[in-house]
C-alpha positions, -999 to +999 in steps of 0.1 A: +298-312+681+330-305+701+343-329+727+355-317+761+387-329+778+383-334+815+409-320+839+400-338+871+431-361+875+465-346+882+498-358+895+503-388+872+536-393+855+537-388+817+542-421+800+574-423+779+571-429+742+592-433+711+575-417+681+584-406+646+589-368+642+582-349+611+620-345+608+622-383+602+638-391+636+622-412+663+621-392+696+613-402+732+597-381+759+629-384+779+649-369+750+627-339+744+611-330+777+620-295+791+642-290+821+615-267+836+584-285+822+568-299+791+536-292+772+522-321+752+494-311+728+474-338+710+466-321+677+459-329+640+460-312+607+423-310+597+404-300+629+391-264+627+398-260+665+434-269+660+437-247+629+423-218+649+450-221+676+480-235+656+496-201+651+492-192+687+505-226+698+536-220+678+541-186+694+535-198+729+560-227+723+586-201+713+580-181+744+579-211+767+612-225+752+629-193+765+620-206+800+633-242+793+597-255+789+595-276+758+564-282+737+556-315+719+527-320+695+513-355+688+490-366+660+470-397+668+441-397+643+434-427+620+449-415+587+431-441+567+398-424+576+413-389+577+440-386+550+444-349+557+462-360+589+488-382+570+525-380+580+533-361+548+506-335+556+519-333+592+552-321+577+534-295+557+513-284+587+544-280+609+561-260+583+531-239+575+527-229+612+564-226+618+565-252+646+599-251+663+589-282+684+586-319+676+554-329+658+551-367+664+530-394+647+512-418+671+503-443+643+492-470+668+472-446+689+487-461+720+502-429+733+468-411+730+453-439+749+480-439+776+475-402+781+437-403+780+436-378+751+401-374+738+401-344+715+422-321+693+435-300+707+440-317+741+467-300+760+487-314+789+512-295+810+538-313+831+563-301+856+600-308+856+594-342+871+569-351+843+539-349+867+507-336+852+498-302+866+477-287+838+451-299+814+433-272+797+430-249+767+457-227+752+439-194+759+407-176+762+406-169+724+397-205+716+382-202+681+384-164+679+419-152+677+408-116+670+400-108+706+417-077+718+426-092+751+434-129+752+442-145+786+473-167+779+461-196+801+486-222+790+516-199+792+506-185+826+499-221+839+533-233+827+551-203+843+533-212+876+543-248+872+579-238+866+580-216+896+558-235+921+558-271+908+520-271+906+493-258+882+467-231+887+436-239+908+413-227+879+417-246+846+393-245+818+389-276+797+402-278+762+377-288+736+377-297+699+371-326+675+372-361+689+403-382+683+396-403+652+400-438+666+407-468+643 
């Protein structure tokens, strides 16, 4: 049964972090946030909801990077219970889906807790001051990427945030598998 992420609290500042990237480097939010905004997506390797949107997340990240909006993915699941989400498998997942953005390992799960992440994918959109302005799904395709017309909700929200400093009035919750807590 999928878990819904709520989007009722906006305007809080993204907590900084220092997490290991699949490249082998430790990265902080301050180092990798975008000058016009930042998307932080809590994802994992095994969740069917993430697998369904992974290719589109990669494509949207490429498009957003052209606007100086950076994307960051964070994996916070307990890898002892879910070995498919291991750091080695994160490297393969990022390569398989051609991620041009950092994919970070939140081994302690502290970052997920600080952000209030509840599911994979759980997508947060921050403005250029790292204030939360969007928390919703990637698009209207959700599990079915074969729709003829997909509303690019995340992309459109981040363009609005870049231009206006605030997110759209209408935001639809992201949903997926629950974060696998230790």
